[in-house]
C-alpha positions as CSV (number, residue, x, y, z in Angstrom):
1,M,87.9,56.5,100.3
2,D,89.8,54.1,102.5
3,D,89.2,53.7,106.2
4,L,91.9,56.2,107.2
5,V,90.5,59.0,105.1
6,I,86.9,58.3,106.3
7,A,88.1,58.2,109.9
8,R,90.0,61.5,109.6
9,S,87.0,63.1,107.8
10,L,84.6,61.9,110.5
11,F,86.7,63.1,113.4
12,G,87.6,66.3,111.5
13,M,83.9,67.0,111.0
14,T,83.2,66.5,114.6
15,M,85.9,68.8,115.7
16,G,85.0,71.3,113.1
17,V,81.5,71.6,114.6
18,H,82.7,71.4,118.2
19,I,85.4,74.0,118.0
20,I,82.8,76.7,117.1
21,F,80.9,76.1,120.3
22,A,84.0,75.5,122.4
23,T,85.6,78.7,121.2
24,L,82.5,80.8,121.8
25,G,82.1,78.9,125.1
26,V,85.4,80.5,126.2
27,G,85.1,83.9,124.6
28,L,81.6,84.8,125.6
29,P,82.0,84.4,129.4
30,V,84.9,86.9,129.3
31,M,82.6,89.4,127.5
32,I,79.9,88.7,130.1
33,L,82.5,89.3,132.9
34,I,83.6,92.6,131.4
35,S,80.0,93.8,131.1
36,E,79.4,92.8,134.7
37,L,82.5,94.7,135.9
38,L,81.4,97.8,133.9
39,F,78.0,97.6,135.5
40,Q,79.4,97.4,139.0
41,K,81.6,100.4,138.3
42,T,79.2,102.6,136.4
43,K,75.8,101.3,137.6
44,H,74.5,101.9,134.1
45,P,71.7,99.4,133.4
46,D,72.8,98.8,129.8
47,Y,75.8,96.7,131.1
48,A,73.6,94.6,133.3
49,L,71.3,93.9,130.4
50,M,74.2,93.0,128.2
51,A,75.4,90.5,130.8
52,D,72.0,89.0,131.1
53,R,71.2,88.6,127.4
54,W,74.7,87.3,126.5
55,T,74.4,84.8,129.4
56,R,71.2,83.4,127.8
57,G,72.9,83.0,124.5
58,F,76.0,81.4,126.1
59,A,73.8,78.9,127.9
60,V,72.4,77.6,124.6
61,I,75.9,77.4,123.1
62,L,77.2,75.6,126.2
63,G,74.3,73.2,125.9
64,V,75.4,72.2,122.4
65,G,79.2,72.3,123.2
66,I,78.8,69.6,125.8
67,P,77.3,66.9,123.6
68,T,79.6,67.7,120.7
69,G,82.6,67.5,123.0
70,T,81.3,64.2,124.4
71,I,81.0,62.8,120.9
72,A,84.5,63.9,120.1
73,G,85.7,61.9,123.2
74,V,83.8,58.8,122.2
75,Q,85.1,59.0,118.6
76,L,88.7,59.2,119.9
77,A,88.2,55.8,121.4
78,L,86.3,54.4,118.5
79,L,88.4,55.7,115.6
80,W,91.9,55.9,117.0
81,P,92.5,52.9,119.4
82,G,96.3,52.9,118.7
83,F,96.5,56.6,119.8
84,M,94.3,56.1,122.8
85,E,96.6,53.3,124.1
86,V,99.3,56.0,124.4
87,V,96.8,58.5,125.9
88,G,95.8,56.0,128.6
89,K,99.4,55.3,129.6
90,V,101.0,58.7,129.0
91,I,98.8,61.7,128.5
92,S,95.6,61.0,130.4
93,L,96.1,63.8,132.9
94,P,94.6,66.6,130.8
95,F,91.4,64.5,130.3
96,Q,91.2,63.8,134.1
97,I,91.7,67.4,135.2
98,E,89.3,68.6,132.5
99,V,86.4,66.9,134.3
100,F,87.0,69.1,137.3
101,A,87.3,72.2,135.1
102,F,84.0,71.5,133.5
103,F,82.3,71.0,136.9
104,L,83.8,74.3,138.1
105,E,82.3,76.1,135.0
106,A,78.9,74.4,135.3
107,L,78.6,75.0,139.1
108,F,79.4,78.7,139.0
109,M,77.4,79.2,135.8
110,S,74.4,77.8,137.7
111,I,75.0,80.0,140.7
112,Y,75.3,83.1,138.5
113,V,72.1,82.3,136.5
114,Y,69.8,81.2,139.2
115,A,71.1,83.1,142.3
116,A,72.5,86.3,140.9
117,D,69.8,88.5,142.4
118,R,70.7,87.1,145.9
119,L,74.4,87.6,145.6
120,S,76.4,90.7,146.4
121,P,78.0,92.5,143.5
122,W,81.5,91.0,144.1
123,L,80.1,87.5,144.5
124,R,78.4,87.9,141.1
125,I,81.8,88.9,139.7
126,L,83.5,86.0,141.5
127,S,81.0,83.5,140.1
128,L,81.7,84.8,136.5
129,F,85.4,84.7,137.1
130,F,85.2,81.0,138.0
131,V,83.0,80.4,134.9
132,C,85.8,81.9,132.8
133,I,88.5,80.0,134.5
134,G,86.6,76.7,134.1
135,A,85.9,77.3,130.4
136,L,89.4,78.4,129.7
137,A,90.9,75.5,131.6
138,S,88.8,73.0,129.7
139,A,90.0,74.4,126.4
140,V,93.6,74.5,127.4
141,L,93.6,71.0,128.8
142,I,92.1,69.4,125.8
143,T,94.3,71.3,123.4
144,N,97.3,70.2,125.4
145,V,96.7,66.7,124.1
146,H,97.1,68.2,120.6
147,A,100.2,69.9,121.7
148,F,101.6,66.6,123.0
149,E,100.9,65.1,119.5
150,G,103.2,67.7,117.9
151,T,105.9,67.6,120.5
152,P,105.7,64.3,122.4
153,A,107.5,64.0,125.7
154,G,107.5,61.8,128.7
155,F,107.8,58.3,127.1
156,T,109.5,56.2,124.5
157,I,108.3,53.4,122.2
158,A,110.5,50.4,121.6
159,N,109.4,47.3,119.8
160,G,105.8,48.4,120.2
161,E,106.1,48.8,123.9
162,I,105.5,52.1,125.7
163,L,108.4,52.7,128.1
164,A,109.8,55.3,130.5
165,V,106.5,57.0,131.1
166,D,106.5,60.4,132.9
167,P,103.0,61.8,132.8
168,W,104.0,65.3,134.1
169,K,106.7,65.6,131.5
170,A,104.2,64.6,128.9
171,F,101.7,67.2,130.3
172,F,104.3,70.0,130.2
173,N,105.5,69.1,126.8
174,P,107.5,71.8,124.8
175,S,104.3,73.0,123.0
176,F,102.2,73.4,126.1
177,A,102.8,77.0,126.9
178,V,102.6,78.5,123.4
179,T,99.6,76.4,122.5
180,A,97.7,77.2,125.7
181,V,98.3,80.9,125.3
182,H,97.2,80.8,121.6
183,V,94.0,79.0,122.4
184,A,93.1,81.5,125.2
185,L,93.9,84.6,123.1
186,T,92.1,83.5,120.0
187,A,89.0,82.3,121.9
188,I,88.6,85.6,123.7
189,M,89.2,87.5,120.4
190,T,86.6,85.5,118.6
191,G,84.0,86.1,121.4
192,A,84.6,89.8,121.2
193,F,84.2,90.0,117.4
194,F,81.1,87.8,117.7
195,I,79.6,90.5,119.9
196,A,80.8,93.2,117.5
197,M,79.1,91.3,114.7
198,I,75.7,91.3,116.5
199,A,75.9,95.0,117.6
200,S,76.9,96.2,114.2
201,Y,74.1,94.2,112.5
202,K,71.6,95.8,114.9
203,L,73.0,99.3,114.2
204,L,72.6,98.7,110.5
205,K,68.9,97.8,110.7
206,K,66.5,100.5,109.6
207,S,65.5,103.2,112.0
208,P,66.2,101.6,115.4
209,K,65.3,103.9,118.3
210,E,68.0,106.2,119.6
211,R,67.9,104.5,123.0
212,T,68.5,101.1,121.4
213,K,71.3,102.6,119.3
214,Q,73.1,103.7,122.5
215,F,72.9,100.2,123.9
216,H,74.4,98.6,120.8
217,R,77.1,101.3,120.5
218,K,78.2,100.5,124.1
219,A,78.4,96.8,123.2
220,L,80.3,97.6,120.0
221,R,82.8,99.9,121.8
222,M,83.5,97.2,124.4
223,A,83.9,94.5,121.7
224,V,86.2,96.7,119.6
225,I,88.5,97.4,122.6
226,T,88.6,93.8,123.8
227,G,88.8,92.3,120.3
228,G,91.6,94.7,119.2
229,V,93.7,94.0,122.3
230,F,93.4,90.3,122.0
231,A,94.0,90.4,118.2
232,L,97.2,92.2,118.8
233,L,98.3,89.7,121.5
234,T,97.3,86.9,119.1
235,S,99.6,88.3,116.4
236,L,102.5,88.5,118.8
237,N,101.8,84.9,120.0
238,G,101.6,83.9,116.3
239,H,105.2,85.0,115.8
240,E,106.3,82.9,118.8
241,S,104.3,79.9,117.3
242,A,106.2,80.2,114.0
243,Q,109.5,80.1,115.9
244,H,108.3,77.1,117.8
245,L,107.5,75.3,114.5
246,H,111.0,76.3,113.2
247,H,112.7,74.5,116.1
248,Y,110.3,71.5,116.7
249,Q,108.4,70.8,113.4
250,P,110.4,72.4,110.6
251,E,108.7,70.5,107.8
252,K,105.3,71.9,109.0
253,L,106.7,75.5,108.7
254,A,108.2,74.6,105.3
255,A,104.8,73.4,104.1
256,A,103.1,76.5,105.5
257,E,105.3,78.7,103.3
258,G,105.7,76.4,100.3
259,L,109.5,76.3,100.9
260,F,111.1,73.3,99.1
261,D,114.8,74.2,99.3
262,T,116.7,75.0,102.5
263,T,117.3,78.7,102.4
264,T,119.0,81.5,104.3
265,Y,117.4,85.0,104.0
266,A,114.2,83.0,103.2
267,P,111.3,85.0,101.9
268,L,107.8,85.0,103.3
269,T,105.2,84.1,100.6
270,I,101.7,85.6,100.9
271,G,98.9,84.1,98.8
272,G,99.1,81.8,95.8
273,F,99.1,78.0,95.9
274,T,101.9,75.4,96.2
275,D,102.7,73.5,93.0
276,R,104.4,70.2,93.7
277,E,105.7,69.8,90.1
278,T,107.5,73.1,89.9
279,Q,108.2,73.2,93.6
280,E,107.1,76.8,94.0
281,V,104.2,78.9,95.2
282,K,102.5,80.1,92.1
283,F,100.9,83.6,92.1
284,G,102.3,84.3,95.6
285,I,103.8,87.6,96.8
286,E,107.2,87.3,98.3
287,I,108.5,89.5,101.2
288,P,112.3,89.1,101.1
289,W,114.0,87.7,104.2
290,A,110.8,87.8,106.2
291,L,110.5,84.1,106.8
292,S,114.0,83.9,108.3
293,F,113.2,86.7,110.6
294,L,109.8,85.1,111.5
295,A,111.6,81.8,112.3
296,N,114.3,83.1,114.6
297,N,114.4,87.0,114.6
298,S,117.4,86.9,112.2
299,F,117.3,87.8,108.5
300,D,120.1,85.3,107.7
301,E,118.5,82.4,109.6
302,E,118.6,79.1,107.7
303,V,115.1,77.7,107.2
304,L,114.8,74.0,106.3
305,G,112.9,73.2,103.1
306,L,110.7,70.2,102.4
307,N,113.4,68.5,100.2
308,D,115.4,68.0,103.3
309,F,112.9,65.4,104.5
310,P,111.6,62.1,103.0
311,E,108.6,62.9,100.8
312,E,106.4,60.5,102.8
313,W,106.9,62.9,105.8
314,W,105.7,65.9,103.9
315,P,102.5,67.5,105.2
316,P,99.8,68.2,102.6
317,L,100.8,71.1,100.4
318,F,97.5,72.9,100.9
319,S,98.9,73.8,104.3
320,H,100.1,77.0,102.7
321,T,96.5,78.0,101.8
322,L,95.3,77.1,105.3
323,F,98.1,79.1,106.9
324,N,97.5,82.1,104.7
325,T,93.7,82.1,105.4
326,M,94.4,81.9,109.2
327,V,96.9,84.8,109.0
328,F,94.6,86.9,106.8
329,A,91.7,86.4,109.2
330,G,93.8,87.5,112.2
331,G,95.3,90.4,110.2
332,F,91.9,91.7,109.1
333,L,90.5,91.6,112.6
334,L,93.4,93.5,114.0
335,F,93.4,96.1,111.2
336,W,89.6,96.6,111.5
337,A,89.8,97.0,115.3
338,L,92.6,99.5,115.0
339,L,90.7,101.5,112.3
340,A,87.6,101.5,114.5
341,A,89.6,102.7,117.5
342,F,90.9,105.6,115.4
343,Y,87.4,106.6,114.5
344,L,86.0,106.2,118.1
345,F,88.9,107.5,120.2
346,I,91.0,109.8,118.0
347,R,88.4,111.4,115.7
348,K,85.7,110.8,118.4
349,K,83.1,110.0,115.8
350,Q,80.6,107.1,115.4
351,L,81.6,104.4,113.0
352,P,80.4,104.9,109.4
353,R,78.1,102.3,107.8
354,W,80.9,100.7,105.7
355,M,82.8,100.0,108.9
356,L,79.8,98.4,110.5
357,V,79.5,96.2,107.5
358,G,83.1,95.1,108.1
359,F,82.3,94.2,111.7
360,V,79.2,92.2,110.6
361,A,81.7,90.2,108.6
362,S,84.2,90.0,111.5
363,G,82.3,87.3,113.3
364,P,82.4,84.8,110.4
365,I,85.9,85.8,109.6
366,A,87.0,85.1,113.2
367,L,85.4,81.6,113.0
368,I,87.0,80.9,109.6
369,G,90.4,81.8,111.2
370,I,89.7,79.4,114.1
371,E,88.7,76.6,111.7
372,T,91.6,77.0,109.3
373,G,94.0,77.4,112.1
374,W,92.8,74.1,113.7
375,I,92.9,72.3,110.4
376,F,96.4,73.6,109.6
377,A,97.6,72.5,113.1
378,C,96.3,69.0,112.6
379,S,96.9,68.4,108.9
380,G,100.3,70.0,109.1
381,R,101.4,67.3,111.5
382,Q,100.5,64.5,109.0
383,P,101.4,61.8,108.4
384,W,102.0,61.5,112.2
385,V,99.4,61.2,114.9
386,I,102.3,61.4,117.4
387,Y,105.1,63.3,115.7
388,R,107.9,61.0,114.4
389,M,106.7,58.3,116.8
390,M,103.4,56.9,115.5
391,K,101.8,57.4,112.1
392,T,98.1,58.2,111.8
393,S,97.7,55.0,109.7
394,E,99.0,53.0,112.7
395,A,96.5,54.4,115.1
396,V,93.3,54.1,113.0
397,T,90.6,51.5,113.8
398,T,90.1,48.4,111.7
399,S,86.4,48.3,112.3
400,S,83.9,48.5,109.4
401,G,80.9,50.7,109.0
402,L,82.7,54.0,109.0
403,P,80.8,55.5,106.0
404,T,77.5,54.8,107.8
405,M,78.8,56.6,110.9
406,F,79.9,59.5,108.8
407,V,76.4,60.0,107.3
408,A,74.7,59.5,110.7
409,F,76.9,62.1,112.5
410,L,76.6,64.5,109.6
411,C,72.8,64.4,110.1
412,I,73.2,64.9,113.8
413,Y,75.3,68.0,113.4
414,I,73.0,69.5,110.9
415,V,70.1,69.1,113.3
416,L,72.1,70.5,116.2
417,V,73.3,73.6,114.3
418,V,69.8,74.3,112.9
419,T,68.3,73.8,116.4
420,V,70.7,76.3,117.9
421,I,69.9,78.9,115.3
422,I,66.1,78.4,115.8
423,V,66.3,78.5,119.6
424,L,68.4,81.7,119.7
425,H,66.2,83.4,117.1
426,H,63.0,82.4,118.9
427,Y,64.3,83.5,122.3
428,F,65.5,86.9,121.3
429,K,62.4,87.5,119.1
430,R,60.2,86.7,122.1
431,N,62.3,88.9,124.3
432,P,63.0,92.1,122.3
433,L,65.5,94.6,123.6
434,E,63.4,97.8,123.8
435,P,61.0,96.8,126.6
436,L,63.9,95.4,128.6
437,L,65.8,98.7,128.4
438,I,62.8,100.6,129.8
439,K,62.4,98.0,132.6
440,E,66.1,98.1,133.5
441,E,66.2,101.9,133.6
442,R,63.2,101.9,136.0
443,T,64.7,99.2,138.1
444,H,68.0,101.0,138.6
445,E,66.7,104.6,139.0
């Protein structure tokens, strides 16, 4: 592999690991806040215990998200010096503000963990609210740099010189709003389905006590409602995102759908794989006119195909598979949440075992959706690091030793992920739920 491929692989691996912890680091605080609100309203000890136990897990995840995020920042400077020159002069604001967002999250997380018993109920809620705001702001600000890469604004490049810099115009680039909303919605959705996964797994275990079942059913019900609402909102935002691609990055939308020829009444292709030789999606299922409607709410909308662009501008054709996987993940989560809501609130029955199995799978499926969505967003912009202004090959480092770095960081991430699993398993094994349920009931009688 040449240096460009190794550099992209190394940074992609770093972000692939970091995005798991970063996403859960946004979604889990929202679930903790909801459980705290329910406790303050109902005074039922189960919700207080949920907030406490989920906070312990969140603290471990946050502890790993911080170093992986730091590594990503260092690698930006080491691997992409050409891009970082633009960042320093044009789009440094998100990085600068993100420092304060992180401090906000860390400060109020410390207050909630160490001083919760000495705070009034509403101060506890206020502390968690600021934790959520800090975590969400961090995610949105960092993702805004990615949005800027896809729709650059606030500067020009002439003869290698960066001119006419307007940092605020770069900050509020055309993709800012749609990307920020998408990050927020998907992170909260993933946090909810992660909780649903754990609760369902516990309910499937052999002969748990009835009191323990009640606890996990409450957690599952909360997760189903939250996950379903945010899955629905994510699907609506996804429609807006497709329209955004149609207007600002048409070749990315064409690659996502394997569309080679510019077409009116363009079909939406589900499944299959894109064949460059025949210029078609093999084994795909076409929905007539749906892509045109997705692109601009009109069945006769003209959608540009890849052949309208120089071939060296084409994104990788596996973008279609990534896009389909992302959409399938979101669609499955929405469908499963709606089905569960039907059982719980219409039929007023407990979920059958086969549905619990689906929710156990929902956690990994949500993370797969996050991973494939991020990879699609970045690889679909190629060959540009800054769309139609700077190619990725122009931004990459010329330093040697990248293969060694790749192996070293791979080992680091394996150690980090295994450590997280061991720590979480050890903590919750040493602190089983049943004695805590009894203690909480006595405390709040």
